[in-house]
N, C-alpha and C positions, 0 to 999 in steps of 0.2 A: 375495420370494420367490427364492430362488436355487437353482438346479438341482432345481427341484421341492420345496424344503425352505423352511417359514417359520422366518423367523428373528425374533424378537422384539427389538424397539428399547427401549433404557432411557428411561422416562419424563424429558421435558424439564422441567425447573421454568420457572415464569415469569420469573426472572432471567436464566437461562442464554437463553432466547428473546428476550428483551429485549437483553441483551449483542450476542448473534448480530445481530440487527436493527439495531442502534446501527454494529456493524462493517460491515455492509454497506453503511448509508447513509454514514458516513465515508469507505469507500474509493470508492464511487462519485462523492462529491463530489470527491474529489482527482483522480480520473479525468476530469469532467466538468471541470476547471479546467486540463488539457493541453491544448495543441494537438492536433487531430486527428491530424496526423503523429507524435505521440508516444504517443498512447491505445494503439496496438498494441503499441509496445514495452514498456510498463509493464504490460499486461495480464497480463503472466505472474506478477505479486505478489498474492498471495492474501487479504493482511492489510494493514490499513492502515499498521502500524509499518512492516514491510519495504518496501513501496510509499512511504513518506515518506522512508526512510532513500535508496530509489533515485533519487528524485527531488532531494532535496538534493545527493548526492554527482554526479549529472549535470548541474544547471544552477549550484548553490552552490560546487562545487569543495571541496577540504577545507582544513585550516587553513594547510599551507604553501604553497597556491595563494593563499590571502587574503595571506599575508605578503608574498609576490614582487609582488602587485598593488600594495599599500601602499607598497612601496619602489619602485616603478617610478612610482607616481602621484606621490611625493614630490620625485622628481628634476627 
């Protein structure tokens, strides 16, 4: 009920419900794997894919960073 008007929601299929449940489980698992001090920073991401990309970007760096690290280790 919004502003006194009843709004009908579209029926949700079993597949949609299962996909949403799996998405929430995946996101929750990723957040639980983070240390407590980082969980608040990453809580803004609402789906598992964007959360994983942000985690990789924050902790793993990008390709250029990895190349520089390999070069430094070889010296």
